[in-house]
C-alpha positions as a Python dict, from the first residue, in 0.01 Angstrom:
ca = {
    (1, 'X'): (0, 0, 0),
    (2, 'X'): (-40, 376, 0),
    (3, 'X'): (-334, 527, -185),
    (4, 'X'): (-258, 683, -521),
    (5, 'X'): (-291, 1063, -526),
    (6, 'X'): (-578, 1163, -756),
    (7, 'X'): (-619, 1501, -925),
    (8, 'X'): (-878, 1595, -660),
    (9, 'X'): (-642, 1493, -380),
    (10, 'X'): (-365, 1693, -543),
    (11, 'X'): (-575, 2011, -560),
    (12, 'X'): (-683, 1976, -194),
    (13, 'X'): (-324, 1928, -81),
    (14, 'X'): (-206, 2233, -275),
    (15, 'X'): (-488, 2442, -130),
    (16, 'X'): (-392, 2319, 217),
    (17, 'X'): (-52, 2485, 184),
    (18, 'X'): (-226, 2823, 187),
    (19, 'X'): (-376, 2754, 530),
    (20, 'X'): (-157, 2531, 743),
    (21, 'X'): (187, 2546, 896),
    (22, 'X'): (466, 2444, 861),
    (23, 'X'): (443, 2484, 484),
    (24, 'X'): (537, 2850, 503),
    (25, 'X'): (852, 2778, 701),
    (26, 'X'): (1015, 2541, 453),
    (27, 'X'): (1265, 2791, 314),
    (28, 'X'): (1385, 2891, 660),
    (29, 'X'): (1390, 2529, 777),
    (30, 'X'): (1578, 2413, 468),
    (31, 'X'): (1850, 2676, 464),
    (32, 'X'): (1860, 2842, 805),
    (33, 'X'): (2007, 3185, 870),
    (34, 'X'): (2358, 3039, 889),
    (35, 'X'): (2366, 2945, 520),
    (36, 'X'): (2369, 3293, 364),
    (37, 'X'): (2490, 3633, 472),
    (38, 'X'): (2161, 3819, 464),
    (39, 'X'): (2107, 4178, 573),
    (40, 'X'): (1767, 4340, 572),
    (41, 'X'): (1561, 4191, 292),
    (42, 'X'): (1863, 4120, 75),
    (43, 'X'): (2151, 3881, 40),
    (44, 'X'): (2516, 3973, 1),
    (45, 'X'): (2602, 3933, -365),
    (46, 'X'): (2967, 3864, -445),
    (47, 'X'): (3143, 3831, -777),
    (48, 'X'): (3492, 3687, -826),
    (49, 'X'): (3770, 3674, -1080),
    (50, 'X'): (4081, 3461, -1104),
    (51, 'X'): (4385, 3578, -905),
    (52, 'X'): (4661, 3696, -1138),
    (53, 'X'): (5028, 3633, -1068),
    (54, 'X'): (5200, 3934, -911),
    (55, 'X'): (4885, 4075, -747),
    (56, 'X'): (4870, 4156, -377),
    (57, 'X'): (4790, 3824, -213),
    (58, 'X'): (4592, 4016, 48),
    (59, 'X'): (4317, 4057, -210),
    (60, 'X'): (4238, 3686, -212),
    (61, 'X'): (3899, 3584, -76),
    (62, 'X'): (4009, 3296, 147),
    (63, 'X'): (3663, 3146, 204),
    (64, 'X'): (3571, 3136, -166),
    (65, 'X'): (3917, 3009, -264),
    (66, 'X'): (3900, 2721, -16),
    (67, 'X'): (3547, 2632, -124),
    (68, 'X'): (3623, 2621, -497),
    (69, 'X'): (3986, 2512, -489),
    (70, 'X'): (4081, 2812, -707),
    (71, 'X'): (4254, 3139, -622),
    (72, 'X'): (3974, 3396, -635),
    (73, 'X'): (3970, 3772, -583),
    (74, 'X'): (3643, 3939, -483),
    (75, 'X'): (3536, 4207, -731),
    (76, 'X'): (3242, 4372, -558),
    (77, 'X'): (2981, 4335, -287),
    (78, 'X'): (2625, 4456, -325),
    (79, 'X'): (2294, 4371, -165),
    (80, 'X'): (1990, 4253, -359),
    (81, 'X'): (1654, 4103, -269),
    (82, 'X'): (1660, 3726, -238),
    (83, 'X'): (1500, 3531, -522),
    (84, 'X'): (1382, 3172, -500),
    (85, 'X'): (1377, 2894, -758),
    (86, 'X'): (1264, 2531, -768),
    (87, 'X'): (1433, 2295, -1017),
    (88, 'X'): (1214, 1993, -1100),
    (89, 'X'): (1387, 1700, -1270),
    (90, 'X'): (1075, 1576, -1451),
    (91, 'X'): (1247, 1287, -1629),
    (92, 'X'): (1050, 970, -1719),
    (93, 'X'): (1190, 773, -1424),
    (94, 'X'): (987, 996, -1191),
    (95, 'X'): (660, 866, -1335),
    (96, 'X'): (630, 547, -1128),
    (97, 'X'): (504, 445, -782),
    (98, 'X'): (350, 786, -706),
    (99, 'X'): (685, 964, -707),
    (100, 'X'): (590, 1233, -955),
    (101, 'X'): (282, 1342, -758),
    (102, 'X'): (496, 1364, -444),
    (103, 'X'): (761, 1566, -630),
    (104, 'X'): (497, 1810, -757),
    (105, 'X'): (356, 1848, -405),
    (106, 'X'): (704, 1923, -272),
    (107, 'X'): (744, 2185, -545),
    (108, 'X'): (404, 2327, -450),
    (109, 'X'): (505, 2349, -86),
    (110, 'X'): (807, 2565, -173),
    (111, 'X'): (616, 2774, -429),
    (112, 'X'): (337, 2855, -184),
    (113, 'X'): (584, 2929, 93),
    (114, 'X'): (765, 3188, -121),
    (115, 'X'): (437, 3343, -235),
    (116, 'X'): (325, 3375, 127),
    (117, 'X'): (649, 3561, 203),
    (118, 'X'): (592, 3777, -109),
    (119, 'X'): (922, 3665, -258),
    (120, 'X'): (960, 3617, -635),
    (121, 'X'): (986, 3250, -730),
    (122, 'X'): (1011, 3055, -1054),
    (123, 'X'): (982, 2686, -1142),
    (124, 'X'): (1247, 2538, -1372),
    (125, 'X'): (1138, 2208, -1529),
    (126, 'X'): (1400, 1978, -1684),
    (127, 'X'): (1265, 1687, -1890),
    (128, 'X'): (1578, 1533, -2051),
    (129, 'X'): (1433, 1559, -2402),
    (130, 'X'): (1709, 1760, -2563),
    (131, 'X'): (1505, 2080, -2544),
    (132, 'X'): (1563, 2395, -2341),
    (133, 'X'): (1432, 2356, -1981),
    (134, 'X'): (1099, 2529, -1917),
    (135, 'X'): (1139, 2834, -1695),
    (136, 'X'): (822, 2989, -1558),
    (137, 'X'): (792, 3365, -1512),
    (138, 'X'): (821, 3476, -1150),
    (139, 'X'): (501, 3383, -967),
    (140, 'X'): (335, 3603, -706),
    (141, 'X'): (-4, 3435, -645),
    (142, 'X'): (-134, 3095, -536),
    (143, 'X'): (-355, 3083, -846),
    (144, 'X'): (-51, 3106, -1074),
    (145, 'X'): (135, 2833, -885),
    (146, 'X'): (-162, 2593, -866),
    (147, 'X'): (-240, 2647, -1235),
    (148, 'X'): (116, 2563, -1337),
    (149, 'X'): (137, 2256, -1112),
    (150, 'X'): (-200, 2125, -1235),
    (151, 'X'): (-77, 2162, -1592),
    (152, 'X'): (226, 1950, -1504),
    (153, 'X'): (10, 1700, -1313),
    (154, 'X'): (-214, 1650, -1618),
    (155, 'X'): (73, 1630, -1864),
    (156, 'X'): (150, 1279, -1986),
    (157, 'X'): (513, 1177, -1938),
    (158, 'X'): (708, 1018, -2219),
    (159, 'X'): (778, 646, -2175),
    (160, 'X'): (1151, 685, -2227),
    (161, 'X'): (1419, 948, -2281),
    (162, 'X'): (1608, 999, -2608),
    (163, 'X'): (1938, 980, -2420),
    (164, 'X'): (2094, 908, -2083),
    (165, 'X'): (2000, 1137, -1799),
    (166, 'X'): (2320, 1276, -1648),
    (167, 'X'): (2354, 1504, -1349),
    (168, 'X'): (2621, 1720, -1515),
    (169, 'X'): (2409, 1772, -1829),
    (170, 'X'): (2107, 1872, -1618),
    (171, 'X'): (2318, 2118, -1419),
    (172, 'X'): (2473, 2268, -1733),
    (173, 'X'): (2140, 2305, -1916),
    (174, 'X'): (1963, 2463, -1620),
    (175, 'X'): (2249, 2700, -1537),
    (176, 'X'): (2287, 2807, -1899),
    (177, 'X'): (1918, 2894, -1936),
    (178, 'X'): (1817, 3027, -1593),
    (179, 'X'): (1941, 3332, -1405),
    (180, 'X'): (1981, 3201, -1051),
    (181, 'X'): (2210, 3472, -916),
    (182, 'X'): (2121, 3592, -565),
    (183, 'X'): (1886, 3296, -522),
    (184, 'X'): (1789, 3018, -287),
    (185, 'X'): (1750, 2708, -506),
    (186, 'X'): (1579, 2376, -429),
    (187, 'X'): (1630, 2086, -671),
    (188, 'X'): (1374, 1801, -668),
    (189, 'X'): (1471, 1472, -835),
    (190, 'X'): (1473, 1094, -796),
    (191, 'X'): (1850, 1113, -852),
    (192, 'X'): (1855, 830, -1104),
    (193, 'X'): (2145, 947, -1318),
    (194, 'X'): (2381, 750, -1541),
    (195, 'X'): (2690, 944, -1426),
    (196, 'X'): (2613, 955, -1052),
    (197, 'X'): (2473, 637, -900),
    (198, 'X'): (2502, 392, -612),
    (199, 'X'): (2627, 40, -683),
    (200, 'X'): (2666, -260, -456),
    (201, 'X'): (3035, -356, -439),
    (202, 'X'): (3063, -730, -375),
    (203, 'X'): (3425, -701, -264),
    (204, 'X'): (3338, -439, -5),
    (205, 'X'): (3000, -598, 72),
    (206, 'X'): (2836, -257, 80),
    (207, 'X'): (2700, 16, -145),
    (208, 'X'): (2925, 286, -288),
    (209, 'X'): (2848, 615, -463),
    (210, 'X'): (3002, 617, -810),
    (211, 'X'): (3059, 950, -982),
    (212, 'X'): (3122, 1174, -682),
    (213, 'X'): (3343, 1403, -895),
    (214, 'X'): (3054, 1443, -1143),
    (215, 'X'): (2816, 1507, -854),
    (216, 'X'): (3045, 1778, -714),
    (217, 'X'): (3097, 1926, -1061),
    (218, 'X'): (2721, 1947, -1120),
    (219, 'X'): (2666, 2114, -783),
    (220, 'X'): (2947, 2363, -855),
    (221, 'X'): (2791, 2447, -1192),
    (222, 'X'): (2453, 2521, -1034),
    (223, 'X'): (2610, 2719, -750),
    (224, 'X'): (2792, 2924, -1012),
    (225, 'X'): (3081, 3024, -786),
    (226, 'X'): (2867, 3291, -619),
    (227, 'X'): (2834, 3321, -244),
    (228, 'X'): (2488, 3464, -303),
    (229, 'X'): (2349, 3134, -426),
    (230, 'X'): (2241, 2865, -179),
    (231, 'X'): (2110, 2522, -274),
    (232, 'X'): (1928, 2226, -119),
    (233, 'X'): (1832, 1887, -263),
    (234, 'X'): (1502, 1700, -226),
    (235, 'X'): (1520, 1334, -325),
    (236, 'X'): (1199, 1150, -420),
    (237, 'X'): (1159, 772, -392),
    (238, 'X'): (883, 508, -373),
    (239, 'X'): (729, 403, -43),
    (240, 'X'): (971, 114, 12),
    (241, 'X'): (754, -86, 254),
    (242, 'X'): (527, -170, -41),
    (243, 'X'): (813, -371, -193),
    (244, 'X'): (847, -595, 112),
    (245, 'X'): (523, -770, 11),
    (246, 'X'): (646, -861, -339),
    (247, 'X'): (700, -1226, -431),
    (248, 'X'): (730, -1372, -782),
    (249, 'X'): (849, -1253, -1123),
    (250, 'X'): (810, -890, -1227),
    (251, 'X'): (895, -706, -1547),
    (252, 'X'): (1099, -394, -1486),
    (253, 'X'): (1121, -120, -1750),
    (254, 'X'): (1417, 117, -1736),
    (255, 'X'): (1248, 448, -1810),
    (256, 'X'): (1573, 614, -1915),
    (257, 'X'): (1695, 346, -2160),
    (258, 'X'): (1366, 175, -2248),
    (259, 'X'): (1509, -172, -2169),
    (260, 'X'): (1283, -435, -2009),
    (261, 'X'): (1424, -678, -1754),
    (262, 'X'): (1260, -974, -1576),
    (263, 'X'): (1331, -972, -1202),
    (264, 'X'): (1241, -1235, -944),
    (265, 'X'): (1144, -1120, -597),
    (266, 'X'): (1148, -1348, -293),
    (267, 'X'): (1060, -1244, 61),
    (268, 'X'): (1426, -1230, 164),
    (269, 'X'): (1528, -1077, -169),
    (270, 'X'): (1271, -803, -130),
    (271, 'X'): (1411, -720, 212),
    (272, 'X'): (1764, -697, 73),
    (273, 'X'): (1639, -479, -214),
    (274, 'X'): (1472, -235, 25),
    (275, 'X'): (1780, -221, 250),
    (276, 'X'): (1995, -127, -48),
    (277, 'X'): (1754, 147, -156),
    (278, 'X'): (1761, 296, 193),
    (279, 'X'): (2141, 274, 187),
    (280, 'X'): (2141, 452, -152),
    (281, 'X'): (1942, 741, -6),
    (282, 'X'): (2177, 765, 292),
    (283, 'X'): (2484, 777, 65),
    (284, 'X'): (2341, 1057, -148),
    (285, 'X'): (2251, 1253, 165),
    (286, 'X'): (2594, 1195, 319),
    (287, 'X'): (2783, 1311, 8),
    (288, 'X'): (2551, 1607, -41),
    (289, 'X'): (2602, 1727, 315),
    (290, 'X'): (2978, 1677, 271),
    (291, 'X'): (2949, 1950, 4),
    (292, 'X'): (2753, 2163, 255),
    (293, 'X'): (2429, 2107, 61),
    (294, 'X'): (2133, 2003, 282),
    (295, 'X'): (1929, 1710, 151),
    (296, 'X'): (1611, 1529, 250),
    (297, 'X'): (1434, 1228, 95),
    (298, 'X'): (1057, 1220, 45),
    (299, 'X'): (870, 897, -23),
    (300, 'X'): (552, 855, -223),
    (301, 'X'): (260, 972, -12),
    (302, 'X'): (470, 1169, 239),
    (303, 'X'): (351, 1505, 367),
    (304, 'X'): (631, 1720, 224),
    (305, 'X'): (601, 2004, 475),
    (306, 'X'): (603, 1771, 777),
    (307, 'X'): (905, 1571, 656),
    (308, 'X'): (1099, 1891, 583),
    (309, 'X'): (1014, 2026, 929),
    (310, 'X'): (1126, 1705, 1104),
    (311, 'X'): (1447, 1686, 901),
    (312, 'X'): (1574, 2042, 912),
    (313, 'X'): (1460, 2158, 1256),
}
C-alpha cells in the first residue's frame, strides 16, 4: 500500500520541481519538435475557412483537410509565441485512492516546467458543477503556481456531481471559455466519462472502448481546427497492485451518480479486476495515439516527471 501524500509531502514535491531534472523537459518530451511547426520562439498559426464550390482547388490545404475530413482553405499564416495550458478535470471521481494528489503533482510538473522556460501558462480547472471552468491568469513565477495548487489541494471536493460527466461537455465548456489558440495543451483526467468508457464485451471476451466518435469529437473541439494547437493527455488511476490484496465485501460509491453498490472481491476476482483496468488504460492510450494525441497514464504515488520521461523519450 502506497503512502498517502500529505500537504507537507505535496509542498516538498512541488518545490523539488524547481531543482531537479527531468521536470523541466516535460513539454519537450511530451510533444517533441515533430508535433508543431515552430520557428524561432513562435509557432506557425494557421486559420481556415470552408472551401466554396467553384474556387480554385489548388487553394485547398491538403493536410488540414485530411485531418478534419472537411475541405479547408488556409486564410493566413503568422508566427506567435507559444502559450501553454493545463486542463485539470477536477471531477469528484478524482478524489479517491490518492489520484487527485497525483493529478495536482502532474499539473505542477508542467506549470513549473513552463515557468522555468519563461513561457506563459494557465491552469484551466473543470469541476462538472454546471459553472464556468476556472481559468487562472497566466503564471510567471513558482510562487504563483504553488499557491494555486495548494489552494486546490486544500479545497474539499463535492461528494457527487449534479449531472453526468461527459467528455464532449467538458471539451465544449473549456473551449468556449478559454483562448487556447497557438498553445500546447495538456489535459489531466481519470477519464471516467459517461459518453466515453471501456466495457467488457462477453461475446468478444475482451474490453472495448465505447464512444470513440464522442472521444474524437471532444478532441476535435479542443484542438479547434488550428494547426497551431497541440494536445497531450495524462490519465490518472489508482495504484492497482493495492487491489490485488482485497478479499471480502466492499461498498463502492459512484462519485458521478452518487449510487452505492456492494461488490465482493475474491483473490482471483481482484486479479481479473486489475487486468481489466490495465486493459482500459491501454485502450484509451491506443485510441488517443490513433488520433495523433500522445497519452501517458500516471498511478497514485508515481513520480510524474520520471514517468513522463520514460514514456515519451
